[in-house]
N, C-alpha and C positions, 0 to 999 in steps of 0.2 A: 505493499500499500503507498507506495511513494506518490510524488509530483503531485497530481491534483487529489490525491484520494480526501484530503484533508483540507479541500478549499472551502468546503462549509462547515468546519468544525469550529467550536468557540475556544480558541487557543488563548485562554484567560491565564497568567499568572500563576494565580491562585488554583489550576488545573493541576499544575508541574508539581511534582514535589520531587526531593531531594531521593538519591537515589538510601541513604540512611534513613529514610523516614517509612521505606517501604517494608514496617514490621506488621505484621497481624494482630491487632486491636486486640486489649481483653474485652470479652465476648461475656456477659450474665446469661442467663438464664432466660430472660424474657428477649433478649439478642437472639439466641440461637433460636427459641420459636417463633419469633417473627423472620428470622432468615431462614429458616425450614421451610416455614408454612410461604415465602415468595417463591422458591423452587417449586414447592409444589404446585405451588400454580403456576408460576412461568411454566413447566413441564408440563402441565396440562391447560396450555395456550390460553390461559384467563391473566393476560399480560397485562390489562391495568388494572387489576386486582394486585396482580405480585410488583407491579410498581408500587403500591398503596405501602402493600407488608414491608418492602426493602427500606420506603421512607422512612417507615420507623427507628428503623437501625439506624439509618441514618443520622435523624435527628437528634437521636441520642449519644453520637460520640464528634468530639470535635478536634479529634489527631488528622494530620494531613493525608493518612492512607483510606480516609473516609471517603474519600473519592472513589473507591473501586465499589461500595456500595452504589455511587451516582451512576457509574459506569452500568453496572447492572441495571439501573432504573432508566438509563438511555435505552439501553439495547433493547427493554419490555417497552419503552413508549415507541421505537421502530416499528415493532412487531406491532402495535396495537395501530399505528398509523397503518402500516401494511394493512392491516383487517378491516380501515375504513377506507381505503383508496387512495391514500394523500401521497403521492410521491414526494416529493420536496419534503415532507415529516420523516419520511424512511431514508431517505437521504442523508439528512441533515441528522438526523439522532444515531444512525448506524455510524457515521463519521464523529459525535461525540462520542461515543459508548468505546469505540474506538482506541480514540485521542488518548482517553483514562486507563482504559484498560491494558493499553501497553507498556505500561511502565511498570507493573507488576509482571512477578513469577508466574513460569508455565502452571503453578499450583500454588494458591493462596486463601485459606480460610476453607479448605477444603474443595475448592472449587478448579475445576480444568480449566484454564484463565487460556493456556494454551487453543482450548480445543474452542472455546468462545471465540477466540481473537481469529482464526481460520473462518471458523461460523459465519463472521463479520465480513472477513474481506471476499467470502464466494457470495454473499449474501447481498452485497452491497456492488459486487460485480455482476449480480445478475441482476437487481434493479435499473442498474443504469442500462443494462445493456434491453431491457425491456421497456427503459422509459414510462412517463406518464402513460401514456393509451394503452401500455399492456401491459401495466404492475398487476392487473386481477392473474393474469398466467401465471403469476410468479409461483413455482415450486413449492409444493407443500414441505417436500424434507431439506430443502433450507432452511427453517426457522428453526433455530436451534434450538436444542436442550441444555440444560446446566446439569454435565456430571459433575456430583459431588459426593463427597464421603467425608463424612463429620472427622475432624481431628480428633484422638482419643482425648488430651486433656482439654478438648471443647464443652 
């Protein structure tokens, strides 16, 4: 995803984190409950609802790595826009999600971030290939699932 891929991403300084700040936040029982609920909803293609669950976790954290949750929220928003047939929203949210999630290692909080990044790359390429007129032809198999295994200490 080089060059024009981030043309629509909001590249705000607040969305960039230092390498030393890419640490898993301490998660409360409530955080894990909402996070896992978001994963279940997302994987069940209830993207708006997963967005809402993950937003609860995001609001409870203030460390720089909280943008991980925001990246997931924006990926859910991309799929919500896909369901609504709003091309600009799909592309914008895909780009914003990728911009945030690319800063994290391939595994973070038990999530296969590497797989999500590949899904975003493939989905964005397909959405751009289809364009606004054919967005309804977006293949369902390109809608990502969150591969998640809760860490033992979580």
